[in-house]
C-alpha positions as CSV (number, residue, x, y, z in Angstrom):
1,M,3.1,24.4,43.1
2,Y,5.8,26.5,41.5
3,F,6.9,25.3,38.1
4,A,9.4,26.7,35.7
5,F,11.7,25.4,33.0
6,D,15.4,25.8,33.4
7,D,17.9,27.3,31.0
8,D,18.9,23.9,29.5
9,Q,15.2,23.0,28.8
10,Q,14.6,26.4,27.2
11,A,17.8,26.1,25.1
12,F,16.7,22.6,23.8
13,A,13.3,24.0,22.8
14,D,15.0,26.9,21.1
15,A,17.2,24.6,19.1
16,T,14.2,22.6,18.1
17,R,12.5,25.8,17.0
18,T,15.5,26.7,14.8
19,V,15.4,23.3,13.1
20,L,11.7,23.5,12.4
21,T,11.9,27.1,11.2
22,D,14.6,26.1,8.7
23,H,13.1,22.8,7.5
24,C,9.4,22.8,8.3
25,G,7.7,25.8,6.8
26,P,4.1,25.8,5.4
27,D,5.5,24.5,2.1
28,V,6.6,21.3,3.8
29,V,3.2,20.8,5.4
30,R,1.5,21.4,2.1
31,A,3.8,18.9,0.4
32,A,2.8,16.3,3.0
33,W,-0.8,16.8,1.8
34,L,0.1,15.8,-1.7
35,A,2.9,13.2,-1.3
36,A,2.0,9.6,-2.2
37,P,1.7,7.0,0.6
38,G,5.2,6.1,1.7
39,A,6.7,9.1,0.1
40,L,6.7,11.6,2.9
41,D,9.9,13.8,2.8
42,R,12.1,13.0,5.8
43,T,14.4,16.0,5.6
44,V,13.1,17.7,8.7
45,W,12.8,14.3,10.5
46,D,16.5,13.6,9.8
47,Q,17.3,17.1,11.2
48,L,15.3,16.4,14.4
49,V,17.1,13.0,14.7
50,A,20.5,14.7,14.4
51,L,19.4,17.0,17.2
52,G,18.3,14.1,19.4
53,V,14.7,15.1,19.7
54,N,13.4,11.6,18.7
55,A,15.4,9.9,21.5
56,L,14.7,12.6,24.1
57,L,12.8,10.1,26.4
58,L,14.9,7.0,25.6
59,D,17.2,5.9,28.4
60,E,20.9,6.3,28.1
61,E,21.5,2.6,28.1
62,H,19.9,2.4,24.7
63,G,21.6,5.5,23.3
64,G,19.0,8.1,24.3
65,T,19.4,11.2,26.4
66,G,17.5,9.8,29.4
67,L,15.4,12.9,30.0
68,D,11.8,13.1,31.0
69,E,8.4,14.4,29.8
70,V,9.0,17.8,31.4
71,W,11.8,18.3,28.9
72,S,9.5,17.3,26.0
73,A,6.7,19.7,26.8
74,L,8.3,22.8,25.3
75,V,9.8,20.7,22.4
76,L,6.3,19.4,21.5
77,E,4.8,22.8,21.6
78,E,7.4,23.9,19.0
79,V,6.4,20.9,16.9
80,G,2.8,22.0,17.1
81,K,3.7,25.6,16.0
82,A,5.3,24.1,12.9
83,A,2.5,21.6,12.3
84,L,5.1,18.9,11.7
85,P,3.5,16.2,9.5
86,H,5.7,13.4,11.0
87,P,4.3,11.4,14.0
88,L,6.8,12.6,16.6
89,V,4.4,12.1,19.5
90,E,3.7,8.5,18.4
91,T,7.5,7.8,18.0
92,M,9.2,9.8,20.7
93,V,6.6,10.0,23.5
94,V,4.7,6.7,23.0
95,S,6.8,4.1,21.2
96,A,10.3,4.8,22.5
97,A,9.5,2.8,25.6
98,F,8.9,-0.3,23.5
99,D,11.4,0.1,20.7
100,P,14.9,1.5,21.3
101,S,15.6,1.7,17.6
102,V,14.0,5.1,17.6
103,V,17.4,6.4,18.5
104,D,18.5,5.5,14.9
105,G,15.7,7.5,13.4
106,T,13.1,4.7,13.1
107,L,9.7,6.3,12.6
108,I,6.9,4.6,14.4
109,S,3.1,5.2,14.4
110,T,0.3,3.7,16.4
111,N,-3.4,3.1,16.7
112,L,-3.5,3.9,20.4
113,G,-4.7,7.4,19.6
114,G,-7.6,6.2,17.4
115,P,-8.6,3.6,14.9
116,N,-6.9,5.4,12.0
117,V,-3.1,5.4,12.0
118,P,-1.2,8.7,11.1
119,C,1.6,8.3,8.6
120,A,1.0,4.6,8.5
121,A,2.5,4.1,5.0
122,D,5.5,6.3,5.9
123,A,6.4,4.6,9.2
124,D,9.1,2.0,9.5
125,R,7.1,0.1,12.2
126,L,3.7,0.2,13.8
127,L,2.8,-0.1,17.4
128,L,-0.7,-1.7,17.3
129,L,-3.2,-2.6,20.0
130,D,-5.0,-5.9,19.5
131,D,-8.5,-5.2,20.9
132,A,-9.2,-8.9,21.2
133,T,-6.4,-9.5,23.7
134,N,-5.6,-6.0,24.8
135,A,-2.0,-6.6,24.0
136,L,0.4,-4.2,22.2
137,H,2.3,-5.5,19.2
138,L,5.2,-4.0,17.3
139,V,5.2,-5.0,13.6
140,D,7.1,-3.9,10.5
141,R,5.1,-1.8,8.1
142,E,5.6,-4.4,5.3
143,A,3.8,-7.0,7.4
144,V,0.5,-5.2,7.3
145,E,-2.0,-4.1,4.7
146,L,-3.0,-0.4,4.6
147,E,-6.3,1.2,3.5
148,P,-5.8,4.9,3.0
149,V,-8.4,7.1,4.7
150,V,-9.5,10.5,3.3
151,A,-9.2,13.0,6.1
152,V,-9.9,16.7,6.6
153,D,-6.2,17.2,7.4
154,R,-4.5,15.3,4.7
155,S,-1.1,16.0,6.1
156,R,-1.8,13.4,8.8
157,R,-1.8,10.8,6.0
158,L,-4.2,8.4,7.8
159,A,-4.7,4.7,7.0
160,R,-6.6,1.8,8.5
161,V,-4.3,-1.1,9.3
162,V,-5.3,-4.7,8.4
163,W,-3.0,-7.1,10.3
164,T,-2.8,-10.5,12.0
165,P,-1.3,-10.5,15.6
166,T,1.3,-13.1,16.4
167,D,2.9,-14.2,19.7
168,D,6.3,-13.0,18.4
169,S,5.1,-9.4,17.9
170,V,3.8,-8.9,21.4
171,V,5.7,-6.2,23.3
172,T,3.4,-6.0,26.3
173,D,-0.1,-7.1,27.6
174,D,0.4,-5.2,30.9
175,A,-2.7,-3.0,31.3
176,C,-0.7,-0.5,33.4
177,E,2.0,-0.1,30.7
178,I,-0.7,0.4,28.0
179,A,-2.5,3.0,30.2
180,L,0.8,4.8,30.6
181,A,1.3,4.8,26.8
182,R,-2.1,6.3,26.3
183,D,-1.5,9.0,28.9
184,R,1.8,9.8,27.2
185,G,0.1,10.1,23.9
186,A,-2.7,12.3,25.2
187,F,-0.1,14.6,27.0
188,G,2.1,14.8,23.9
189,T,-0.9,15.7,21.7
190,S,-2.0,18.3,24.3
191,A,1.4,20.1,24.0
192,V,1.2,20.0,20.2
193,L,-2.3,21.5,20.3
194,L,-0.9,24.4,22.4
195,G,1.7,25.0,19.6
196,L,-1.0,25.0,16.9
197,A,-3.2,27.4,18.9
198,D,-0.2,29.7,19.4
199,T,0.6,29.8,15.7
200,M,-3.0,30.5,14.7
201,L,-3.2,33.3,17.3
202,Q,0.1,34.8,16.0
203,M,-1.1,34.6,12.4
204,T,-4.4,36.3,13.3
205,A,-2.7,39.1,15.3
206,E,-0.5,39.8,12.3
207,Y,-3.4,39.7,9.9
208,V,-5.7,42.1,11.8
209,R,-2.8,44.6,12.1
210,E,-2.5,44.7,8.3
211,R,-6.1,44.2,7.1
212,R,-7.9,47.5,6.9
213,Q,-11.6,48.5,6.8
214,F,-13.0,52.0,6.9
215,G,-9.5,53.3,6.7
216,V,-8.2,51.6,9.8
217,P,-6.7,48.2,10.8
218,I,-9.5,45.8,11.8
219,G,-7.4,45.0,14.8
220,S,-8.4,48.4,16.2
221,F,-12.0,47.3,16.4
222,Q,-13.0,46.5,20.0
223,A,-14.8,43.3,19.0
224,V,-11.7,41.9,17.3
225,K,-9.6,42.8,20.4
226,H,-12.0,41.0,22.6
227,Q,-11.9,37.9,20.4
228,L,-8.1,37.8,20.5
229,A,-8.0,38.4,24.2
230,D,-10.3,35.5,24.7
231,A,-8.1,33.3,22.5
232,L,-4.9,34.3,24.4
233,M,-6.7,33.6,27.7
234,L,-7.7,30.1,26.6
235,V,-4.1,29.2,25.6
236,S,-2.6,30.7,28.7
237,F,-5.1,28.8,30.9
238,A,-4.4,25.4,29.2
239,R,-0.6,25.7,29.2
240,P,0.1,25.2,32.9
241,A,-2.3,22.2,32.9
242,V,-0.1,20.6,30.1
243,H,3.0,21.3,32.0
244,R,1.5,19.8,35.1
245,A,0.6,16.7,33.1
246,A,4.3,16.4,32.0
247,W,5.5,16.7,35.5
248,S,3.0,14.1,36.8
249,I,4.0,11.6,34.1
250,A,7.7,12.2,34.7
251,R,7.3,11.6,38.5
252,D,4.7,8.8,38.2
253,E,2.3,10.8,40.4
254,P,-0.9,9.0,41.6
255,T,-2.9,11.7,39.9
256,R,-1.1,11.2,36.5
257,S,-4.2,10.1,34.5
258,R,-6.4,12.8,36.0
259,D,-3.8,15.5,35.2
260,V,-3.4,14.2,31.7
261,S,-7.1,14.3,31.1
262,M,-7.3,17.8,32.4
263,A,-4.6,18.9,30.1
264,K,-6.1,17.2,27.0
265,A,-9.5,18.6,27.7
266,L,-8.3,22.2,28.2
267,A,-5.8,22.0,25.3
268,S,-8.4,20.6,22.9
269,D,-11.0,23.2,23.8
270,A,-8.4,26.0,23.5
271,A,-7.2,24.9,20.1
272,V,-10.7,24.5,18.7
273,D,-11.8,27.9,20.0
274,V,-8.7,29.6,18.8
275,A,-9.2,28.0,15.4
276,R,-12.8,29.4,15.3
277,I,-11.7,32.9,16.3
278,A,-8.8,32.9,13.8
279,L,-11.2,31.9,11.0
280,Q,-13.7,34.5,12.0
281,C,-11.1,37.3,12.1
282,H,-9.5,36.3,8.8
283,G,-12.9,36.3,7.1
284,A,-13.4,34.9,3.6
285,I,-9.7,34.5,2.9
286,G,-9.4,32.1,5.9
287,Y,-11.7,29.6,4.1
288,T,-9.4,29.2,1.1
289,V,-6.8,26.4,0.8
290,E,-4.4,28.9,-0.6
291,H,-4.1,30.6,2.8
292,D,-1.8,28.9,5.3
293,L,-4.3,29.2,8.2
294,H,-6.1,26.0,7.1
295,L,-3.0,23.9,7.6
296,Y,-3.0,24.6,11.3
297,L,-6.7,24.9,11.8
298,K,-7.5,21.5,10.3
299,R,-4.7,19.9,12.3
300,A,-6.0,21.4,15.5
301,L,-9.6,20.1,14.7
302,A,-8.2,16.6,14.0
303,L,-6.0,16.3,17.0
304,S,-8.7,17.7,19.4
305,R,-10.5,14.4,18.8
306,C,-7.5,12.1,18.9
307,W,-6.3,10.4,22.1
308,G,-9.7,11.1,23.6
309,S,-11.9,14.1,23.0
310,A,-12.3,17.0,25.4
311,E,-15.7,15.5,26.4
312,E,-14.3,12.1,27.1
313,H,-11.4,13.5,29.2
314,R,-13.8,15.8,31.2
315,R,-15.8,12.7,32.1
316,L,-12.5,11.0,33.3
317,V,-11.6,14.1,35.4
318,A,-15.1,14.1,36.9
319,A,-14.9,10.4,37.8
320,A,-11.4,10.9,39.3
321,I,-12.5,13.7,41.6
322,A,-16.0,12.5,42.5
323,P,-16.4,11.7,46.2
324,P,-17.1,8.0,47.0
325,V,-20.7,7.2,47.3
326,S,-21.8,6.3,50.8
327,R,-24.1,3.3,51.2
């Protein structure tokens, strides 16, 4: 299959990158680590809303742009490169199908990606799965109780949600719709992981060009070159799988879930391995919280386990391609 992005898709991703470069530097990510629950700065979020990123997948009838997941793939990779602390995947990719108010900048988070909800105290609404009935509910943040969770990546601002489902808050109990929402979340997170891996790789390449040992840059050492080549290979190998997942969701391909699982497994593995290589190449300075590397490294480690781990998704791929058992 030949797959390439057109000029308009590239231009929208470029515009997103400009917004994130101007408004979501490492200082913004660090501030998200320290801000009190409910006090996340929305400056960059408002800029993304003004650009229309939040409503990219919302149909035109509700004020969105009516585009598809293929358009979102490059955008989400840019979001990952900046380690945006706001739950864009949860809002734009997962929740827009259930709440058109995202077009106005409503920030929505969800527990579909795991039991702990990112930016729960900062969200306007929460899309919550009731395990007892397997129904999705949309509730206002004020209607729930939150228990903050200490996480390795504090910029994710996790919390457990204590809530009581009601008939009025149900948005769907259709298993197919919920499965699609999960696939969208896993795809979106895969694209973000690519961006995180790319940033860590670029940071490391710059560092090894500047750091000197024995009178020469450590990037000239063959062992370091091999490590970075391996990292680049992992990201390059995962990227087309993520793009294929976007295409399969957009066109409702019968292999959608399998393609998403393949993307999430490869992107998770790539991000974790790039994080390990980046830390090893940085050496002792990479272990310090003062260095920016940890902002991206910890996000990559956290997201690699959300919306299904690489191990879980590999099992799903194996089940999807396994030949039927003859009896």
